[in-house]
DRENDO-1510 file (C-alpha; in Angstrom, 1 decimal, always signed):
<recs>
REC; n; res; u; v; w
REC; 1; MET; +72.6; +87.7; +134.5 .
REC; 2; ARG; +68.9; +88.5; +134.8 .
REC; 3; LEU; +68.2; +90.2; +138.1 .
REC; 4; LYS; +64.9; +91.1; +139.6 .
REC; 5; GLN; +64.8; +94.8; +140.2 .
REC; 6; THR; +64.3; +96.2; +143.6 .
REC; 7; LEU; +64.3; +99.9; +144.4 .
REC; 8; PHE; +67.6; +99.9; +146.2 .
REC; 9; GLY; +68.9; +96.4; +145.9 .
REC; 10; ILE; +72.6; +96.2; +146.9 .
REC; 11; PHE; +73.3; +94.4; +143.6 .
REC; 12; HIS; +71.5; +97.0; +141.5 .
REC; 13; LEU; +74.2; +98.3; +139.1 .
REC; 14; PHE; +73.2; +101.9; +138.7 .
REC; 15; SER; +76.4; +102.8; +136.9 .
REC; 16; LEU; +76.2; +100.0; +134.3 .
REC; 17; PHE; +72.6; +100.3; +133.0 .
REC; 18; VAL; +72.0; +96.9; +131.5 .
REC; 19; PHE; +68.5; +96.9; +130.0 .
REC; 20; PHE; +67.5; +93.5; +131.2 .
REC; 21; LEU; +68.5; +94.5; +134.7 .
REC; 22; CYS; +65.8; +97.1; +134.5 .
REC; 23; ALA; +62.9; +94.7; +134.3 .
REC; 24; PRO; +60.1; +95.2; +135.0 .
REC; 25; LEU; +60.7; +98.8; +133.8 .
REC; 26; SER; +61.5; +97.4; +130.4 .
REC; 27; THR; +60.0; +94.4; +128.7 .
REC; 28; ALA; +63.0; +93.8; +126.6 .
REC; 29; SER; +64.6; +90.4; +127.2 .
REC; 30; ALA; +68.0; +91.5; +125.9 .
REC; 31; GLY; +70.2; +94.5; +126.5 .
REC; 32; LEU; +73.2; +96.7; +126.3 .
REC; 33; ILE; +75.5; +97.8; +129.0 .
REC; 34; ARG; +75.0; +101.5; +129.2 .
REC; 35; ASP; +77.7; +103.5; +131.0 .
REC; 36; THR; +78.8; +107.0; +130.2 .
REC; 37; GLU; +82.5; +106.5; +131.1 .
REC; 38; LEU; +82.8; +103.3; +129.1 .
REC; 39; GLU; +81.0; +104.6; +126.0 .
REC; 40; ARG; +82.7; +108.0; +125.9 .
REC; 41; GLY; +86.1; +106.6; +126.7 .
REC; 42; LEU; +86.0; +104.1; +123.8 .
REC; 43; GLU; +84.5; +106.6; +121.5 .
REC; 44; MET; +87.2; +109.1; +122.3 .
REC; 45; LEU; +89.9; +106.5; +121.5 .
REC; 46; ALA; +88.3; +105.4; +118.2 .
REC; 47; TRP; +87.1; +108.8; +117.0 .
REC; 48; PRO; +90.3; +109.9; +115.2 .
REC; 49; MET; +89.9; +106.8; +112.9 .
REC; 50; ALA; +86.2; +107.5; +112.4 .
REC; 51; GLN; +87.0; +111.1; +111.4 .
REC; 52; GLU; +89.7; +109.9; +109.1 .
REC; 53; ALA; +87.1; +107.5; +107.5 .
REC; 54; GLY; +84.8; +110.5; +106.8 .
REC; 55; LEU; +82.2; +109.7; +109.5 .
REC; 56; SER; +80.4; +112.6; +111.0 .
REC; 57; SER; +79.7; +110.8; +114.3 .
REC; 58; LEU; +80.5; +107.6; +116.1 .
REC; 59; ARG; +78.8; +105.7; +118.9 .
REC; 60; ILE; +80.1; +102.6; +120.6 .
REC; 61; ARG; +77.7; +100.4; +122.5 .
REC; 62; ILE; +78.6; +97.4; +124.7 .
REC; 63; VAL; +76.8; +94.1; +124.5 .
REC; 64; PRO; +76.9; +91.9; +127.6 .
REC; 65; ASN; +78.1; +88.7; +125.9 .
REC; 66; ASP; +81.2; +86.6; +126.8 .
REC; 67; SER; +82.0; +85.8; +123.2 .
REC; 68; TYR; +84.7; +87.7; +121.2 .
REC; 69; ASN; +82.8; +89.8; +118.6 .
REC; 70; ALA; +82.0; +93.2; +117.3 .
REC; 71; PHE; +79.7; +94.3; +114.5 .
REC; 72; VAL; +77.8; +97.1; +112.8 .
REC; 73; VAL; +74.3; +97.2; +111.4 .
REC; 74; GLY; +73.5; +100.6; +110.0 .
REC; 75; GLY; +73.7; +104.1; +111.5 .
REC; 76; ASP; +76.9; +105.3; +113.1 .
REC; 77; THR; +77.3; +102.7; +115.8 .
REC; 78; VAL; +79.8; +99.9; +116.5 .
REC; 79; TYR; +78.6; +97.2; +118.9 .
REC; 80; VAL; +81.2; +95.4; +120.8 .
REC; 81; HIS; +80.9; +92.4; +123.1 .
REC; 82; THR; +82.2; +92.5; +126.6 .
REC; 83; GLY; +84.1; +89.3; +125.8 .
REC; 84; LEU; +86.2; +91.1; +123.2 .
REC; 85; LEU; +87.1; +93.9; +125.5 .
REC; 86; VAL; +88.1; +91.8; +128.5 .
REC; 87; LYS; +89.9; +89.1; +126.4 .
REC; 88; ALA; +91.9; +91.5; +124.2 .
REC; 89; LYS; +95.7; +91.5; +124.7 .
REC; 90; SER; +96.4; +95.1; +124.0 .
REC; 91; THR; +95.0; +98.6; +123.2 .
REC; 92; ALA; +96.2; +98.2; +119.7 .
REC; 93; GLU; +94.1; +95.0; +119.3 .
REC; 94; ILE; +90.9; +96.7; +120.4 .
REC; 95; LEU; +91.5; +99.7; +118.2 .
REC; 96; GLY; +92.3; +97.4; +115.4 .
REC; 97; VAL; +88.9; +95.7; +115.7 .
REC; 98; PHE; +87.2; +99.1; +115.9 .
REC; 99; ALA; +89.1; +100.2; +112.8 .
REC; 100; HIS; +87.7; +97.1; +110.9 .
REC; 101; GLU; +84.1; +97.9; +112.0 .
REC; 102; ILE; +84.5; +101.6; +111.2 .
REC; 103; GLY; +85.6; +100.3; +107.8 .
REC; 104; HIS; +82.3; +98.5; +107.3 .
REC; 105; LEU; +80.5; +101.8; +108.2 .
REC; 106; ALA; +82.6; +103.8; +105.8 .
REC; 107; ALA; +82.2; +101.3; +103.0 .
REC; 108; GLY; +78.4; +101.3; +103.4 .
REC; 109; HIS; +78.1; +97.6; +104.2 .
REC; 110; ALA; +75.6; +98.0; +107.0 .
REC; 111; PRO; +72.5; +99.6; +105.5 .
REC; 112; ARG; +71.3; +96.4; +103.8 .
REC; 113; ARG; +71.2; +94.6; +107.1 .
REC; 114; ALA; +69.3; +97.5; +108.7 .
REC; 115; GLU; +66.8; +97.3; +105.9 .
REC; 116; ALA; +66.3; +93.6; +106.5 .
REC; 117; ILE; +65.3; +94.0; +110.1 .
REC; 118; LYS; +63.9; +97.5; +110.0 .
REC; 119; ASP; +60.2; +96.5; +110.4 .
REC; 120; ALA; +60.8; +93.3; +112.4 .
REC; 121; ASN; +59.0; +92.6; +115.6 .
REC; 122; LEU; +61.3; +93.6; +118.6 .
REC; 123; THR; +61.3; +90.2; +120.2 .
REC; 124; THR; +61.9; +88.4; +116.8 .
REC; 125; THR; +64.6; +90.8; +115.9 .
REC; 126; LEU; +66.5; +90.4; +119.1 .
REC; 127; ALA; +66.3; +86.6; +119.0 .
REC; 128; THR; +67.5; +86.6; +115.4 .
REC; 129; LEU; +70.4; +88.9; +116.2 .
REC; 130; ALA; +71.4; +87.0; +119.3 .
REC; 131; ALA; +71.5; +83.7; +117.3 .
REC; 132; ALA; +73.9; +85.4; +114.9 .
REC; 133; ALA; +75.9; +87.0; +117.7 .
REC; 134; LEU; +74.9; +90.3; +116.0 .
REC; 135; ALA; +72.7; +93.1; +117.1 .
REC; 136; ALA; +71.2; +96.0; +115.4 .
REC; 137; SER; +69.1; +99.1; +116.1 .
REC; 138; GLY; +67.5; +99.6; +112.7 .
REC; 139; ALA; +64.8; +102.2; +113.0 .
REC; 140; SER; +64.3; +101.7; +116.8 .
REC; 141; GLY; +67.8; +102.6; +118.0 .
REC; 142; ASP; +69.3; +101.4; +121.3 .
REC; 143; ALA; +66.0; +100.2; +122.6 .
REC; 144; ALA; +65.9; +97.4; +120.1 .
REC; 145; VAL; +69.5; +96.4; +120.4 .
REC; 146; GLY; +71.0; +93.5; +122.4 .
REC; 147; VAL; +71.8; +89.9; +122.7 .
REC; 148; ALA; +69.0; +87.6; +123.7 .
REC; 149; LEU; +69.6; +84.7; +126.0 .
REC; 150; GLY; +69.4; +81.3; +124.5 .
REC; 151; GLY; +70.8; +79.0; +121.9 .
REC; 152; TYR; +72.1; +79.8; +118.5 .
REC; 153; ASP; +70.3; +79.1; +115.2 .
REC; 154; ARG; +72.7; +78.2; +112.4 .
REC; 155; ALA; +70.4; +79.4; +109.7 .
REC; 156; ASN; +70.0; +82.8; +111.2 .
REC; 157; ARG; +73.8; +83.0; +111.8 .
REC; 158; ASN; +74.4; +82.2; +108.2 .
REC; 159; TYR; +71.8; +84.7; +107.0 .
REC; 160; LEU; +73.7; +87.5; +108.8 .
REC; 161; GLN; +77.2; +86.4; +107.9 .
REC; 162; LEU; +79.3; +89.0; +106.3 .
REC; 163; SER; +80.7; +88.2; +102.8 .
REC; 164; ARG; +84.4; +87.6; +102.3 .
REC; 165; HIS; +84.4; +90.5; +100.0 .
REC; 166; ASP; +83.0; +92.8; +102.6 .
REC; 167; GLU; +85.5; +91.6; +105.1 .
REC; 168; SER; +88.4; +92.2; +102.7 .
REC; 169; VAL; +87.2; +95.8; +102.1 .
REC; 170; ALA; +86.8; +96.4; +105.8 .
REC; 171; ASP; +90.3; +95.1; +106.4 .
REC; 172; GLU; +91.7; +97.5; +103.8 .
REC; 173; TRP; +90.0; +100.3; +105.6 .
REC; 174; ALA; +91.3; +99.1; +108.9 .
REC; 175; LEU; +94.9; +99.0; +107.8 .
REC; 176; ARG; +94.5; +102.5; +106.2 .
REC; 177; LEU; +92.9; +103.9; +109.3 .
REC; 178; LEU; +95.5; +102.4; +111.7 .
REC; 179; GLU; +98.3; +103.6; +109.5 .
REC; 180; SER; +96.8; +107.1; +109.5 .
REC; 181; GLN; +97.0; +107.2; +113.3 .
REC; 182; ASP; +100.5; +105.6; +113.7 .
REC; 183; ILE; +99.0; +102.4; +115.2 .
REC; 184; SER; +100.5; +99.1; +114.3 .
REC; 185; ALA; +98.3; +96.3; +112.9 .
REC; 186; SER; +100.2; +93.8; +115.1 .
REC; 187; GLY; +97.3; +93.7; +117.6 .
REC; 188; LEU; +94.9; +93.0; +114.9 .
REC; 189; SER; +97.3; +90.4; +113.4 .
REC; 190; ASP; +97.7; +88.6; +116.8 .
REC; 191; PHE; +93.9; +88.5; +117.2 .
REC; 192; MET; +93.4; +87.2; +113.7 .
REC; 193; ARG; +96.0; +84.5; +114.3 .
REC; 194; ARG; +94.0; +83.2; +117.3 .
REC; 195; ILE; +90.8; +83.3; +115.3 .
REC; 196; ALA; +92.3; +81.6; +112.2 .
REC; 197; GLY; +93.4; +78.7; +114.5 .
REC; 198; GLU; +89.8; +77.9; +115.0 .
REC; 199; ARG; +89.2; +76.6; +111.4 .
REC; 200; ALA; +90.2; +73.1; +112.5 .
REC; 201; LEU; +87.7; +73.0; +115.3 .
REC; 202; PRO; +84.1; +71.6; +115.0 .
REC; 203; GLU; +81.7; +74.4; +114.2 .
REC; 204; THR; +80.1; +74.1; +117.6 .
REC; 205; ARG; +83.4; +75.2; +119.1 .
REC; 206; GLN; +84.2; +78.0; +116.8 .
REC; 207; SER; +83.8; +81.5; +118.1 .
REC; 208; ASP; +81.0; +83.9; +117.0 .
REC; 209; TYR; +83.6; +86.1; +115.4 .
REC; 210; TYR; +85.0; +83.3; +113.3 .
REC; 211; LEU; +81.5; +82.3; +112.1 .
REC; 212; SER; +80.3; +85.9; +111.4 .
REC; 213; HIS; +83.6; +87.2; +110.0 .
REC; 214; PRO; +84.7; +84.6; +107.4 .
REC; 215; GLY; +88.1; +84.2; +105.7 .
REC; 216; ALA; +90.3; +84.5; +108.8 .
REC; 217; GLY; +93.2; +82.6; +107.3 .
REC; 218; ALA; +93.5; +84.7; +104.2 .
REC; 219; ARG; +93.0; +87.9; +106.2 .
REC; 220; LEU; +95.8; +86.9; +108.6 .
REC; 221; LEU; +98.3; +86.8; +105.7 .
REC; 222; VAL; +97.4; +90.4; +104.8 .
REC; 223; PHE; +97.8; +91.6; +108.3 .
REC; 224; GLU; +101.1; +89.8; +108.7 .
REC; 225; ASP; +102.5; +91.4; +105.5 .
REC; 226; HIS; +101.4; +94.8; +106.8 .
REC; 227; VAL; +103.2; +94.3; +110.1 .
REC; 228; ARG; +106.4; +93.2; +108.4 .
REC; 229; ASP; +106.3; +96.3; +106.3 .
REC; 230; HIS; +105.3; +98.8; +109.1 .
REC; 231; GLY; +106.5; +97.2; +112.3 .
REC; 232; THR; +104.9; +96.5; +115.7 .
REC; 233; HIS; +105.4; +99.9; +117.4 .
REC; 234; SER; +102.3; +102.2; +117.9 .
REC; 235; PRO; +103.5; +105.7; +118.6 .
REC; 236; GLY; +99.9; +106.9; +117.9 .
REC; 237; ILE; +98.8; +105.3; +121.2 .
REC; 238; SER; +100.0; +107.7; +123.9 .
REC; 239; ASP; +100.5; +107.0; +127.5 .
REC; 240; ASP; +97.3; +108.8; +128.2 .
REC; 241; ASP; +95.4; +106.6; +125.8 .
REC; 242; GLU; +96.8; +103.5; +127.4 .
REC; 243; ALA; +95.8; +104.9; +130.8 .
REC; 244; VAL; +92.2; +105.5; +129.6 .
REC; 245; MET; +91.9; +102.1; +128.0 .
REC; 246; THR; +93.3; +100.4; +131.1 .
REC; 247; ARG; +90.8; +102.1; +133.4 .
REC; 248; LEU; +87.9; +101.2; +131.1 .
REC; 249; ILE; +88.9; +97.5; +130.9 .
REC; 250; GLY; +89.4; +97.4; +134.7 .
REC; 251; LYS; +86.0; +98.9; +135.3 .
REC; 252; LEU; +84.3; +96.5; +132.9 .
REC; 253; ARG; +86.1; +93.5; +134.4 .
REC; 254; ALA; +85.1; +94.6; +137.9 .
REC; 255; PHE; +81.4; +94.7; +136.8 .
REC; 256; THR; +81.4; +91.5; +134.8 .
REC; 257; GLU; +83.7; +89.1; +136.7 .
REC; 258; PRO; +82.9; +87.6; +140.1 .
REC; 259; PRO; +83.6; +90.1; +142.9 .
REC; 260; SER; +85.7; +87.5; +144.8 .
REC; 261; GLN; +87.9; +87.1; +141.7 .
REC; 262; THR; +88.5; +90.8; +141.4 .
REC; 263; ILE; +89.3; +91.2; +145.1 .
REC; 264; GLY; +91.6; +88.2; +145.0 .
REC; 265; GLU; +93.5; +89.6; +142.0 .
REC; 266; ILE; +93.9; +93.0; +143.6 .
REC; 267; LYS; +95.3; +91.4; +146.8 .
REC; 268; ARG; +97.8; +89.5; +144.7 .
REC; 269; LEU; +98.9; +92.5; +142.7 .
REC; 270; ARG; +99.4; +94.6; +145.8 .
REC; 271; ALA; +101.4; +91.8; +147.4 .
REC; 272; GLY; +103.5; +91.5; +144.3 .
REC; 273; LYS; +102.3; +87.9; +143.8 .
REC; 274; THR; +101.2; +88.2; +140.2 .
REC; 275; THR; +100.0; +85.3; +138.2 .
REC; 276; LYS; +100.3; +84.8; +134.4 .
REC; 277; SER; +96.9; +86.3; +133.9 .
REC; 278; SER; +97.3; +89.2; +136.3 .
REC; 279; ALA; +100.7; +90.1; +135.0 .
REC; 280; ALA; +99.4; +90.5; +131.4 .
REC; 281; TRP; +98.0; +93.6; +129.8 .
REC; 282; PRO; +96.6; +95.8; +131.1 .
REC; 283; VAL; +98.8; +97.0; +134.0 .
REC; 284; PHE; +96.6; +98.8; +136.6 .
REC; 285; SER; +97.6; +101.8; +138.6 .
REC; 286; GLU; +96.8; +102.0; +142.3 .
REC; 287; THR; +93.9; +104.3; +141.5 .
REC; 288; ASP; +92.6; +101.7; +139.0 .
REC; 289; LEU; +92.8; +99.0; +141.7 .
REC; 290; ALA; +91.0; +101.2; +144.2 .
REC; 291; TYR; +88.2; +101.8; +141.7 .
REC; 292; ARG; +87.9; +98.2; +140.8 .
REC; 293; GLU; +87.9; +97.2; +144.5 .
REC; 294; ALA; +85.1; +99.7; +145.2 .
REC; 295; ILE; +83.0; +98.2; +142.4 .
REC; 296; ALA; +83.7; +94.6; +143.6 .
REC; 297; HIS; +82.7; +95.5; +147.2 .
REC; 298; TYR; +79.6; +97.2; +145.8 .
REC; 299; ARG; +78.5; +94.2; +143.9 .
REC; 300; ARG; +79.0; +91.8; +146.8 .
REC; 301; GLY; +77.0; +94.1; +149.1 .
REC; 302; ALA; +79.8; +95.5; +151.2 .
REC; 303; LEU; +78.5; +99.0; +150.7 .
REC; 304; ALA; +80.4; +100.6; +153.6 .
REC; 305; LYS; +83.7; +99.5; +152.2 .
REC; 306; SER; +82.8; +100.6; +148.7 .
REC; 307; ASP; +81.6; +104.0; +150.0 .
REC; 308; ALA; +84.9; +104.5; +151.9 .
REC; 309; LEU; +87.0; +103.8; +148.8 .
REC; 310; MET; +84.9; +106.1; +146.6 .
REC; 311; HIS; +85.0; +108.8; +149.2 .
REC; 312; ASP; +88.8; +108.7; +149.2 .
REC; 313; LEU; +88.8; +108.7; +145.4 .
REC; 314; ARG; +86.5; +111.7; +145.1 .
REC; 315; LYS; +88.6; +113.6; +147.6 .
REC; 316; GLN; +91.8; +112.8; +145.8 .
REC; 317; PHE; +90.3; +113.5; +142.3 .
REC; 318; PRO; +87.6; +116.1; +142.8 .
REC; 319; ASP; +87.4; +116.8; +139.0 .
REC; 320; ASP; +86.7; +113.2; +138.1 .
REC; 321; GLN; +83.1; +113.0; +136.9 .
REC; 322; TYR; +82.9; +109.3; +137.0 .
REC; 323; PHE; +84.1; +108.9; +140.5 .
REC; 324; HIS; +81.3; +111.3; +141.6 .
REC; 325; GLU; +78.8; +109.3; +139.5 .
REC; 326; PHE; +79.7; +105.9; +140.9 .
REC; 327; GLY; +80.0; +107.4; +144.4 .
REC; 328; GLY; +76.4; +108.5; +143.9 .
REC; 329; ASP; +75.4; +104.9; +142.9 .
REC; 330; VAL; +76.9; +103.6; +146.1 .
REC; 331; LEU; +75.3; +106.3; +148.3 .
REC; 332; LEU; +71.9; +105.6; +146.7 .
REC; 333; SER; +72.3; +101.9; +147.4 .
REC; 334; ARG; +73.1; +102.8; +151.0 .
REC; 335; LEU; +69.9; +104.9; +151.2 .
REC; 336; ASP; +72.0; +108.0; +151.8 .
REC; 337; ILE; +69.7; +109.9; +149.5 .
REC; 338; ASP; +70.7; +113.5; +150.1 .
REC; 339; GLU; +74.4; +112.7; +149.7 .
REC; 340; ALA; +73.6; +110.6; +146.5 .
REC; 341; VAL; +71.8; +113.6; +145.0 .
REC; 342; ARG; +74.8; +115.8; +145.8 .
REC; 343; ALA; +77.2; +113.3; +144.2 .
REC; 344; TYR; +75.2; +113.2; +141.0 .
REC; 345; GLN; +75.0; +116.9; +140.9 .
REC; 346; ASN; +78.7; +117.2; +141.4 .
REC; 347; ALA; +79.2; +114.8; +138.5 .
REC; 348; LEU; +76.9; +116.8; +136.2 .
REC; 349; ALA; +78.6; +120.0; +137.2 .
REC; 350; LEU; +81.6; +118.6; +135.4 .
REC; 351; GLY; +79.8; +117.9; +132.1 .
REC; 352; ASP; +76.4; +116.9; +130.7 .
REC; 353; ALA; +75.7; +113.2; +130.7 .
REC; 354; PRO; +72.2; +111.8; +130.2 .
REC; 355; LEU; +72.9; +108.6; +132.0 .
REC; 356; ILE; +74.0; +110.5; +135.0 .
REC; 357; GLU; +70.9; +112.6; +134.8 .
REC; 358; PHE; +69.0; +109.3; +134.9 .
REC; 359; GLY; +70.9; +108.5; +138.2 .
REC; 360; LEU; +70.0; +111.9; +139.6 .
REC; 361; GLY; +66.4; +111.4; +138.6 .
REC; 362; ARG; +66.3; +108.1; +140.5 .
REC; 363; ALA; +67.8; +109.7; +143.6 .
REC; 364; LEU; +65.3; +112.5; +143.5 .
REC; 365; LEU; +62.4; +110.1; +143.2 .
REC; 366; ALA; +63.7; +108.3; +146.3 .
REC; 367; LYS; +64.0; +111.7; +148.0 .
REC; 368; ALA; +60.4; +112.6; +147.1 .
REC; 369; ASP; +59.1; +109.2; +148.2 .
REC; 370; ARG; +60.6; +110.0; +151.6 .
REC; 371; GLY; +58.4; +113.0; +152.0 .
REC; 372; ASP; +60.0; +115.8; +149.9 .
REC; 373; SER; +57.2; +116.0; +147.4 .
REC; 374; ALA; +58.8; +118.9; +145.5 .
REC; 375; SER; +61.5; +116.5; +144.4 .
REC; 376; TYR; +59.0; +114.7; +142.1 .
REC; 377; GLY; +59.1; +117.7; +139.8 .
REC; 378; ARG; +62.9; +117.9; +140.0 .
REC; 379; ALA; +63.1; +114.2; +139.2 .
REC; 380; ALA; +60.9; +114.7; +136.1 .
REC; 381; GLN; +63.2; +117.6; +135.0 .
REC; 382; ALA; +66.2; +115.3; +135.3 .
REC; 383; PHE; +64.6; +112.5; +133.3 .
REC; 384; GLU; +63.4; +115.0; +130.7 .
REC; 385; ARG; +67.0; +116.3; +130.2 .
REC; 386; ALA; +68.2; +112.7; +129.8 .
REC; 387; ALA; +65.4; +111.9; +127.3 .
REC; 388; LYS; +66.4; +114.8; +125.0 .
REC; 389; VAL; +69.5; +112.7; +124.2 .
REC; 390; GLU; +68.4; +109.1; +125.0 .
REC; 391; ARG; +65.3; +109.3; +123.0 .
REC; 392; ARG; +64.9; +105.5; +122.5 .
REC; 393; TRP; +65.3; +104.1; +126.0 .
REC; 394; PRO; +62.1; +102.5; +127.3 .
REC; 395; ALA; +63.2; +102.4; +131.0 .
REC; 396; LEU; +63.8; +106.1; +130.9 .
REC; 397; GLN; +60.3; +106.8; +129.6 .
REC; 398; ARG; +58.8; +104.6; +132.3 .
REC; 399; GLN; +60.7; +106.5; +135.0 .
REC; 400; LEU; +59.7; +109.8; +133.4 .
REC; 401; ALA; +56.1; +108.6; +133.6 .
REC; 402; ILE; +56.4; +107.8; +137.3 .
REC; 403; ALA; +57.9; +111.2; +138.1 .
REC; 404; PHE; +55.2; +113.0; +136.1 .
REC; 405; GLY; +52.4; +110.9; +137.6 .
REC; 406; ARG; +53.5; +111.4; +141.2 .
REC; 407; ASP; +53.9; +115.2; +140.5 .
REC; 408; GLY; +50.3; +115.4; +139.3 .
REC; 409; GLN; +51.2; +115.9; +135.7 .
REC; 410; LEU; +49.0; +113.1; +134.5 .
REC; 411; ALA; +48.8; +114.0; +130.8 .
REC; 412; LYS; +52.6; +114.1; +130.5 .
REC; 413; ALA; +52.8; +110.8; +132.4 .
REC; 414; ASP; +50.4; +109.2; +129.9 .
REC; 415; LEU; +52.5; +110.6; +127.0 .
REC; 416; ALA; +55.7; +109.1; +128.4 .
REC; 417; LEU; +53.9; +105.7; +128.7 .
REC; 418; ALA; +52.8; +106.0; +125.1 .
REC; 419; ASN; +56.4; +106.7; +124.1 .
REC; 420; GLU; +57.5; +103.7; +126.1 .
REC; 421; ALA; +55.0; +101.5; +124.3 .
REC; 422; LEU; +56.2; +102.7; +120.9 .
REC; 423; LEU; +59.7; +101.8; +121.8 .
REC; 424; VAL; +58.8; +98.3; +122.7 .
REC; 425; ARG; +56.5; +98.0; +119.7 .
REC; 426; ASP; +53.3; +97.7; +121.7 .
REC; 427; LYS; +51.2; +99.7; +119.3 .
REC; 428; ALA; +47.9; +98.9; +121.0 .
REC; 429; ARG; +49.1; +100.4; +124.3 .
REC; 430; ALA; +50.7; +103.3; +122.6 .
REC; 431; LYS; +47.3; +104.2; +121.0 .
REC; 432; GLN; +45.5; +103.7; +124.3 .
REC; 433; MET; +47.9; +106.0; +126.2 .
REC; 434; ALA; +47.9; +108.6; +123.5 .
REC; 435; GLN; +44.2; +108.7; +123.4 .
REC; 436; ARG; +44.1; +109.1; +127.2 .
REC; 437; VAL; +46.2; +112.2; +126.9 .
REC; 438; ILE; +43.8; +113.7; +124.4 .
REC; 439; ASP; +40.8; +112.8; +126.6 .
REC; 440; ARG; +42.2; +114.5; +129.7 .
REC; 441; ASP; +40.8; +117.8; +130.7 .
REC; 442; ASN; +43.2; +120.7; +130.7 .
REC; 443; ALA; +46.0; +118.7; +129.1 .
REC; 444; PRO; +48.9; +121.0; +127.9 .
REC; 445; LYS; +48.5; +121.8; +124.2 .
REC; 446; GLU; +52.0; +120.7; +123.4 .
REC; 447; THR; +51.4; +117.3; +125.1 .
REC; 448; VAL; +48.1; +116.9; +123.2 .
REC; 449; ASN; +49.9; +117.7; +119.9 .
REC; 450; PHE; +52.5; +115.0; +120.6 .
REC; 451; ALA; +49.8; +112.5; +121.4 .
REC; 452; ASN; +48.0; +113.3; +118.1 .
REC; 453; ASP; +51.3; +112.8; +116.3 .
REC; 454; ILE; +51.5; +109.3; +117.8 .
REC; 455; LEU; +48.0; +108.4; +116.8 .
REC; 456; PHE; +48.6; +109.7; +113.3 .
REC; 457; SER; +51.8; +107.7; +113.0 .
REC; 458; LEU; +49.9; +104.5; +114.0 .
REC; 459; GLN; +46.9; +104.9; +111.6 .
REC; 460; GLY; +46.2; +101.7; +109.9 .
REC; 461; THR; +48.3; +99.6; +112.2 .
REC; 462; GLN; +47.1; +96.8; +114.5 .
</recs>
């Protein structure tokens, strides 16, 4: 999945910000899928359970990995693999898994893992977490989270395995949370039944979830008892909730499955020639199909087709923030820069979103590179707004540095590069860039103060 970045490559997924797609902007060899619609949609669906569990906030981050897994390691964040989302059989199943992971957060199981990796080297941390099919931010947030490419190390996997006791406690929380929202545990039970069936397989063929969440057989019995007592109906999942989840899964599948597969499935669905897989959950509306088709055409380089579909969707749904956002992605890839800027601005007019600000900043940089030098400052402003929320995103700091540098704000550019270096744990470069800020003539006082803070924090480090 590693792609070499080009400025406007037709396969550049602006909407799904996968960190390892941002190379060479980021030196991380692992990543997360970052997408406002996916994250906010999943968080909205899971938030009532998090609130019931006493959490003050909840973030959901998506790991690009085909295996079926989800996990937590400190903080307020649930990490979920793409494989879990696209392989799930129902909304209730996905929410059941989220309920389990929220249970780990509520029970305080995660901090000891965060402590274990808090001071680890970024590369070592990511490799270890990838081997265990787990990821964590620790003290470095999203910048240090992901799944590294490569093989699995059984010792590391065993080190990060959850205990059976922790699993049991998290299951108790999950059942309590699902019950509080009138959601059946049948989805979680069906999932656990599939996982429990792996116990007879050789370890090399067992899923990451089975290996990192022990005791599937015993846990299944608990879920089945609960379903017998409470039934399989989920009145707490409304039609609107189903529609949101369906669109999210459709979007994710369109970005992760081969475009030809997506387009072929859409043709069969429209012709009424469903297959076993396409007839299963979720059931897509025509709007969902058009959105998926636009994404598939975008990924295969048929930008005119994608643009036409997104134009129609934006016209039909002018208040849909994410149609404007992805429309901007397509327009930017077509080098229709002014229209891309307008599309991102229309999206932001419907609500704040740092990842959309990132897209706007990229479009404004492109506009400035075409001769509108005033847009360098506007691009820097967009990146700054994004950075106020996305504080630990190296690629964003690099783009901020480019915008500041080309706008002539060299001290601020150096400070952004120092922040980027901190996020990727390059302490020597962080010191170098912070010192360069201080050595510049007429550097803004606030910028110099931040640079001094960086140097102070790095005293005594190599």
